C-alpha positions in Angstrom: 0.0 0.0 0.0 2.7 2.4 1.0 4.4 2.3 -2.5 1.3 4.0 -4.0 1.4 7.0 -1.6 4.1 9.0 -3.5 2.3 8.3 -6.8 -1.0 9.5 -5.3 0.7 12.8 -4.3 2.1 13.1 -7.8 -1.4 12.6 -9.2 -2.6 15.4 -6.9 0.1 17.6 -8.5 -1.2 16.7 -11.9 -4.8 17.3 -10.9 -4.0 20.8 -9.4 -2.2 21.6 -12.6 -5.2 20.6 -14.8 -7.4 22.9 -12.7 -4.9 25.7 -13.0 -4.9 25.3 -16.8 -8.7 25.7 -16.9 -8.5 28.9 -14.9 -5.7 30.2 -17.0 -7.6 29.6 -20.3 -10.6 31.4 -18.7 -8.3 34.4 -18.0 -8.3 34.0 -14.2 -4.5 34.0 -14.0 -4.3 34.9 -10.3 -6.4 31.8 -9.4 -4.2 29.7 -11.7 -1.2 30.9 -9.8 -2.5 29.6 -6.6 -3.0 26.2 -8.2 0.7 26.3 -9.3 1.6 26.8 -5.7 -0.5 23.8 -4.7 1.1 21.7 -7.4 4.5 22.8 -6.2 3.7 21.7 -2.7 2.6 18.3 -3.9 5.7 18.1 -6.2 8.0 18.8 -3.2 6.4 16.2 -1.0 6.0 13.3 -3.4 9.8 12.9 -3.7 10.3 13.4 0.0 7.7 10.8 0.9 9.2 8.3 -1.6 12.6 8.7 0.0 11.2 8.4 3.5 9.3 5.2 2.6 12.1 3.9 0.4 9.6 3.2 -2.4 11.2 5.1 -5.3 10.4 3.5 -8.7 10.8 4.0 -12.4 7.1 4.5 -12.9 7.1 7.2 -10.1 9.9 9.0 -11.9 8.1 9.0 -15.2 4.7 9.9 -13.6 6.4 12.8 -11.9 7.8 14.2 -15.2 4.4 13.8 -16.9 2.6 15.7 -14.0 5.3 18.4 -14.1 4.8 18.8 -17.9 1.2 19.9 -17.2 1.7 21.9 -14.0 5.1 23.4 -14.8 5.1 23.2 -18.6 1.7 23.6 -20.2 0.3 25.8 -17.5 2.9 28.6 -17.6 2.7 28.5 -21.4 -1.1 29.2 -21.2 -0.4 32.0 -18.7 2.1 33.6 -21.1 -0.3 33.1 -24.0 -3.0 35.1 -22.1 -0.5 37.8 -21.1 0.5 38.3 -24.8 -3.1 38.5 -25.8 -3.5 41.4 -23.4 -0.2 43.1 -24.4 0.2 46.3 -26.3 0.9 44.6 -29.7 -2.3 43.4 -31.3 -1.7 40.3 -33.4 -3.7 37.1 -33.5 -0.5 35.1 -33.9 1.8 36.7 -31.3 0.2 35.0 -28.2 1.3 31.5 -29.5 4.9 32.4 -28.8 4.0 31.8 -25.1 4.0 28.1 -25.8 7.8 28.2 -26.4 7.9 28.1 -22.6 6.0 24.8 -22.8 8.4 23.5 -25.5 11.5 24.3 -23.5 10.0 23.0 -20.3 9.5 19.7 -22.1 13.1 19.7 -23.3 14.2 20.5 -19.7 12.2 17.6 -18.2 13.4 15.2 -20.9 17.0 16.3 -20.4 16.6 15.9 -16.6 15.3 12.3 -17.0 18.4 11.1 -18.9 21.1 13.3 -17.4 23.0 11.4 -14.7 24.6 14.6 -13.5 21.3 15.8 -12.0 20.8 13.2 -9.3 21.4 15.7 -6.5 21.2 19.2 -8.1 19.9 20.7 -11.3 21.6 21.7 -14.5 19.5 24.4 -16.0 16.6 26.2 -14.2 14.1 23.8 -12.8 10.5 24.0 -14.2 8.7 24.7 -10.9 10.9 27.8 -10.2 10.4 29.0 -13.8 6.7 28.5 -13.5 6.5 30.4 -10.3 8.2 33.3 -12.0 5.8 33.2 -15.0 2.6 33.1 -12.9 3.9 36.0 -10.8 3.7 38.3 -13.8 -0.1 39.0 -13.6 0.3 40.1 -10.0 3.2 42.4 -10.9 1.1 43.8 -13.8 -1.4 45.2 -11.3 1.3 47.7 -10.1 3.4 47.9 -13.2 1.1 47.5 -16.2 3.3 49.4 -18.6 6.1 46.8 -18.0 4.2 43.5 -18.1 1.8 44.9 -20.7 4.7 45.3 -23.1 5.0 42.6 -25.7 8.7 43.3 -26.0 9.1 42.6 -22.3 7.1 39.4 -22.5 9.0 38.2 -25.6 12.3 38.9 -23.8 11.1 36.9 -20.8 10.2 34.0 -23.0 13.6 34.0 -24.6 15.6 34.3 -21.3 13.6 31.7 -19.4 13.7 29.3 -22.4 17.4 29.6 -22.4 17.7 29.2 -18.7 15.6 26.0 -18.7 18.1 24.2 -21.0 21.3 26.0 -20.0 24.3 24.4 -18.4 24.0 26.6 -15.3 24.2 24.4 -12.2 21.4 25.2 -9.7 21.2 23.8 -6.2 18.2 21.7 -5.1 17.0 21.3 -1.6 17.9 17.7 -1.1 20.1 17.9 2.0 22.6 15.1 2.7 23.2 16.9 6.1 21.9 20.0 7.7 25.2 21.7 8.5 25.6 25.4 7.9 29.0 25.0 6.3 27.7 22.8 3.4 24.4 24.5 3.0 24.9 28.2 3.9 23.9 29.5 0.5 20.7 27.4 0.6 19.8 28.7 4.1 20.6 32.3 3.1 18.4 31.9 0.1 15.5 30.6 2.2 15.8 33.5 4.7 16.0 36.0 1.9 12.9 34.5 0.3 10.9 34.8 3.5 11.9 38.4 3.9 11.2 39.3 0.2 7.8 37.6 0.2 6.9 39.2 3.5 7.4 42.6 2.0 6.6 42.2 -1.7 4.5 39.1 -1.9 4.3 37.9 -5.6 6.3 40.9 -6.8 9.3 39.3 -4.9 9.4 36.4 -7.3 11.7 38.0 -10.0 14.1 39.0 -7.3 13.9 35.5 -5.8 14.7 34.0 -9.3 17.8 36.2 -9.7 18.9 35.4 -6.2 18.4 31.7 -6.7 20.7 31.6 -9.8 23.3 34.0 -8.2 23.5 32.0 -5.0 23.7 28.7 -6.9 26.7 30.0 -8.8 28.4 31.1 -5.6 27.5 27.8 -3.9 29.1 25.6 -6.5 32.2 27.9 -6.9 32.6 27.8 -3.1 32.3 24.0 -3.0 34.8 23.6 -5.9 37.3 25.8 -4.0 36.9 23.7 -0.9 37.4 20.5 -2.9 40.6 21.7 -4.5 
């Protein structure tokens, strides 16, 4: 019975993502964002539960990627599609560029599944973090409509995030082999900064969190390399 628990949590991730897609297509992007958060919560716990119960399986790995493709691949593509529809450049074809996020998310997930270098950490931006950034944009648009409403800004975001998804930049995960400060100081600093930023800025904090995540990851791996040598 216990071997099915992680897969059930993964299915909850998929279900939340499907609901989020419906809201996104209906233009209710803020509600869709909350379902992304719910999917992210399930995505975090399915792997943790699998490790705790020692029931990791190949089907669980594949199911996790399929669920992530909907929640963190298709859903952010729909959100960007809708944002481009509302942007300052009126073209019936422009919004479809939003699905480049979906395409590069699929490439990212496929690469992750076969890349043996990514057992502990990520190479390229992980899809949940990228999705969190994309779904934060409608909230930011409330205060900065001239920025998020610009088609040039949105196209630039598509290009940059698509590159980051399949890049060779090493990004730390939150799988902790131990809880020592020495080995995990950049991860702890990141979490503390996230709490402070979210407390003050809420969803507007997400772009700063993304930049901080990438920056601290670079410092983290450079620091570890120096210690190794």
